[in-house]
C-alpha positions in Angstrom: 72.5 205.4 88.0 74.6 203.6 85.3 75.5 200.7 87.6 72.0 199.3 88.0 71.2 199.5 84.3 74.4 197.7 83.4 73.6 194.9 85.9 70.1 194.5 84.5 71.5 194.2 80.9 74.0 191.6 82.1 71.3 189.6 83.7 69.3 189.7 80.5 72.3 188.6 78.4 72.9 185.6 80.8 69.3 184.5 80.6 69.3 184.8 76.8 72.4 182.6 76.4 70.8 179.6 78.2 69.4 176.9 75.8 65.6 176.7 75.8 64.2 173.8 78.0 62.1 171.2 76.2 58.5 171.1 77.1 57.8 168.8 80.1 55.3 166.8 78.1 57.9 166.0 75.4 60.4 164.8 78.1 57.7 162.6 79.6 57.2 161.0 76.2 60.9 160.4 75.3 61.7 158.6 78.6 59.2 155.7 78.3 60.1 155.2 74.6 63.8 154.9 75.5 63.0 152.4 78.2 60.8 150.4 75.8 63.6 150.3 73.2 66.1 149.1 75.8 63.7 146.4 76.9 63.1 145.3 73.3 66.8 145.1 72.7 67.3 143.0 75.8 64.6 140.6 74.7 66.0 140.3 71.3 69.5 139.6 72.6 68.2 137.1 75.1 66.3 135.3 72.3 69.3 135.3 70.1 71.4 133.8 72.9 68.9 131.1 73.6 68.7 130.2 69.9 72.5 130.0 69.7 72.6 127.7 72.7 69.7 125.5 72.0 68.5 125.9 68.4 71.6 126.4 66.3 74.1 123.8 65.1 77.0 125.8 66.4 77.1 124.5 70.0 76.2 120.8 69.8 77.9 117.9 71.6 79.9 116.2 68.9 82.7 114.3 70.7 83.7 112.9 74.1 87.2 112.9 75.3 88.5 110.7 78.2 91.6 111.2 80.4 93.0 109.6 83.5 92.3 106.0 82.8 94.7 103.3 83.8 92.9 99.9 83.8 89.7 101.1 82.1 89.8 102.0 78.4 88.4 105.3 77.0 85.9 103.3 75.0 84.5 101.7 78.1 84.2 105.1 79.8 82.5 106.6 76.8 80.0 103.8 76.5 79.1 104.0 80.2 78.8 107.8 80.1 76.3 107.6 77.2 76.6 111.3 76.4 73.8 112.3 74.0 75.8 113.4 70.9 74.1 115.8 68.6 72.2 117.5 71.4 72.8 121.1 72.5 76.0 121.1 74.6 74.3 123.3 77.2 71.5 120.6 77.7 73.9 117.7 78.6 73.1 116.7 82.2 76.6 116.4 83.6 75.3 115.1 87.0 73.5 112.3 85.2 76.6 111.4 83.2 78.6 111.2 86.4 76.0 109.1 88.1 75.9 106.6 85.2 79.7 106.3 85.3 79.8 105.6 89.0 77.0 103.1 88.8 78.3 101.1 85.8 82.0 101.4 86.5 82.7 101.0 90.2 86.4 101.2 89.5 85.9 104.9 89.1 86.6 106.8 92.3 85.7 110.2 90.9 85.0 111.9 87.6 84.8 115.5 86.5 82.3 116.0 83.6 83.1 119.3 81.9 81.8 121.1 78.9 84.5 122.3 76.5 82.9 124.7 74.1 81.9 124.6 71.4 81.5 120.8 70.7 83.1 118.7 73.4 82.4 116.9 76.7 85.5 116.0 78.7 85.6 113.1 81.2 88.5 113.4 83.7 88.5 110.0 85.5 90.3 109.0 88.7 90.3 105.2 89.2 90.4 103.4 92.5 93.7 102.0 93.6 93.7 98.5 95.1 95.6 98.1 98.4 94.4 94.5 99.2 93.1 91.5 97.3 90.6 89.0 98.6 90.9 85.6 96.9 87.6 83.9 96.1 86.9 81.0 93.8 90.3 81.4 92.0 89.7 85.1 91.3 90.7 88.2 93.2 88.5 91.0 94.6 90.2 94.3 94.5 89.7 96.5 97.7 90.8 100.1 97.9 92.0 102.1 101.0 88.4 103.0 101.9 87.4 99.3 102.0 85.4 99.4 98.8 85.3 96.2 96.9 85.2 97.6 93.4 86.3 94.9 90.9 86.9 91.1 90.5 89.9 90.1 88.3 91.1 86.7 87.2 94.8 87.7 87.6 96.2 89.4 90.7 97.8 92.8 90.0 101.5 93.1 90.9 102.4 94.9 94.1 99.1 94.3 95.9 99.1 91.9 98.8 96.5 89.2 99.4 94.4 89.0 102.6 94.7 85.9 104.7 92.2 85.7 107.6 93.5 83.1 110.0 91.7 84.2 113.1 89.8 81.0 113.5 93.0 79.0 113.9 93.8 80.1 117.4 92.0 80.8 120.7 93.0 84.4 120.7 92.0 84.8 117.1 88.6 83.1 117.7 87.9 85.5 120.5 88.7 88.4 118.3 86.5 87.0 115.6 83.6 86.7 118.0 84.2 90.1 119.4 84.8 92.1 116.3 83.4 90.0 113.4 85.1 89.1 110.1 84.2 92.4 108.5 85.8 94.5 111.2 89.0 92.3 111.1 89.0 92.7 107.3 88.6 96.5 107.7 91.7 96.5 110.0 93.6 94.6 107.3 92.6 97.2 104.7 93.6 100.0 107.1 97.1 98.4 107.6 97.5 97.8 103.8 96.8 101.5 103.2 99.4 102.5 105.7 102.3 100.3 104.5 105.1 102.6 103.2 105.2 102.7 99.4 108.7 101.2 99.2 107.5 98.2 101.3 104.1 97.9 99.7 105.8 96.9 96.4 107.3 93.8 98.2 104.2 92.9 100.2 102.7 89.6 99.3 100.3 88.8 102.2 98.5 90.7 104.9 97.7 88.0 107.5 95.1 88.6 110.2 95.5 86.3 113.2 93.5 88.6 115.6 92.6 92.2 116.0 96.0 93.2 117.2 97.8 90.3 115.5 98.2 91.5 111.9 101.4 90.7 110.1 102.9 91.2 106.7 104.7 88.7 104.4 107.2 90.3 102.1 109.4 89.0 99.3 112.7 87.4 100.3 111.2 85.5 103.2 110.8 88.7 105.3 108.0 89.3 107.7 106.7 92.2 109.7 104.7 92.1 112.9 102.4 95.1 112.6 100.0 94.5 115.5 96.7 96.3 115.3 95.7 98.9 112.7 96.2 101.7 115.2 99.0 104.2 114.9 99.6 103.2 111.3 101.5 106.3 110.1 103.9 106.0 113.1 104.5 102.3 112.4 105.1 103.1 108.7 107.8 105.6 109.6 109.4 103.3 112.1 109.4 100.4 109.7 111.1 102.5 107.0 113.8 103.6 109.4 114.2 100.0 110.8 114.7 98.5 107.4 117.3 101.1 106.5 119.2 100.4 109.7 119.0 96.6 109.4 119.1 95.8 105.7 120.0 92.2 106.3 117.2 91.4 108.8 114.4 89.0 107.9 111.9 89.9 110.7 110.7 93.3 111.8 108.5 94.1 114.7 106.7 97.5 114.8 103.7 96.5 116.8 104.9 99.0 119.4 106.4 101.8 117.2 108.3 103.3 120.1 110.1 100.0 120.8 110.8 98.4 117.4 112.9 95.3 116.8 114.7 93.6 113.9 116.2 90.1 113.8 117.8 87.7 111.3 115.1 85.1 111.8 
């Protein structure tokens, strides 16, 4: 009979060692209060963050830095960007700044407008690179590899060839002009100018368009290149590079058919 009594006492001791459970009503009251305190804390933190971003003087746009310019000056870029200094940095509309720069400075191909906390707006500019010049009225219109006419300058930049459209001077050229139009022929000239190897482009003086498939280059040193049409430009560029290395004394190069090039002394 001792066994059962001992077991009963052990059960009582185990039950007496457990901590008393809080009343259910008290638990129901504590839980909503904790949630309310957490919500209040979140609201206060959010309000403080908004005040720091928009209301304080700690995060204001105070300066604008410009990088990547070659022809444009940083002052020109800053003026066109018209960043609202003194305003909260978070409120600066970077898309609007980019749109203003593209609209007022067509020389800009792309621009990254970035916030640099706590007080700076950075403008990382990429300018367009001219591959061809169109002479007009004693001045020169710069054209990039995409065919965009982005600037008119009074002095031709070095290393950029000038377009000569001579299609109207021959029957073949006149037929090309009627079929494709002047704009298409000019587009082919731009295409060719963009494909000229860099080492050759430095010496290019004229891109002459006699017809759609009659485009030629005039280089320094009385050298000329028959390029043909604007098709297969990369292959023609590779062929011309190899041909000029193989025939350094030649004055005339023909890569109109890149698989059958030719070079001659005249």
